[in-house]
Steps between C-alpha positions, in 0.01 A plus 500: 500500500522121538300307761653312792399165350650596160828579673485174693443280195757692295757421769408132485557498124839665534604235753368214290668593175829636636563235766308190394401473138731709281670197344170318446349802321815552296462144374122526453531808284777353283504224238655251741321168561259514794265267685150429372348738754728783404449429129125569532575822688751603235250433220223689679723801566610507135139503383413773750797713400405469133144598587600815686744601226222457242298762689778756450574690180706311240712811446596652834749757377499789746262321739598493865420170672531380857561128550374481856647186647731424208650181639771371269406747229346311206205737458714812545735379227211423261353850555835668454548312173177666381657839572359569848688700760481240776541548871515149650477467877481212743526467877748211460848621416610146408240480222584846367866399477405193295293727277790742452736214415260351246382817323661577161759771538342727237177538698506799736267364769495686830529215752403586855478322838224634719130567537282516190301781666801732537376837369856582391451257209287767333212477253437231239296425192454136602564289806531121503481302824522132406455268797644760738163584664390138547667507842274773639145527633228652282499832688876532463480422129244775455706747704799428274291547185352822634846649558639379169197635311584850622830478308395295198350650183417193295441166669594278790506129418534271797425154630336365811445152642129414451329334793379182331453151646769369265760757604423453869545125455824550313635729769415238759672228297803723451575485869566126460790555261864576590555859608715569196203424274261734682405843378498798739180556696209566265183670627201419278233770470141495371470634146170682558623661823818624334312652209259675735781640711686623193191670355441681831863592568604605150182649349688690229619171349320206344565127497582374150620162381545195720628147468551213742791259448474157662788261433500233771708655780474851353178699525487875456243751374597807293308827502548819305425831674470779243612829656506725196 
């Protein structure tokens, strides 16, 4: 069961991507020329995506994977090319449509529009949530992980926005730029607090690898939660 604040922030994301920023994110996640600000975000996201993929098996034949917050689908495509049975879901229908249009026809990815916590999605070997939980408070992130862990038998790899002086300054500076160059609302959380909450809420799992990516206007921290 999702919390009221989770539902509230999820609704904000749906509005942002479907009504305000779909074109901007289509361009950002393509090879098209972008501004200097967006170029740093693009580079940071590419490094983060490669990091999360490196934490998954090289051969994913027969592995069921949930791309929770798939956006325009780059990670889902990469996992499917390794043989994974991918369910890719996002709250923003506009982004999922871009993903469908871009994905190679031979890849049988199950694209969905909806809530990543929908129990009808079933059970998975691995879950990836890249930059989809950075818009939620720490307690909501942990509630999401707790529910996903009940249906995941290998690992959950996800990212959060670390509460650092640099990121807080960057977020403040970001408000000075044109609205089209701004990211959706990001809610930084304290690393130590998040780890403590996860340990208490999901005691049957353990925290594994981690990596922080800082590339100018992109800052995100990856964690691996081993559920096997």
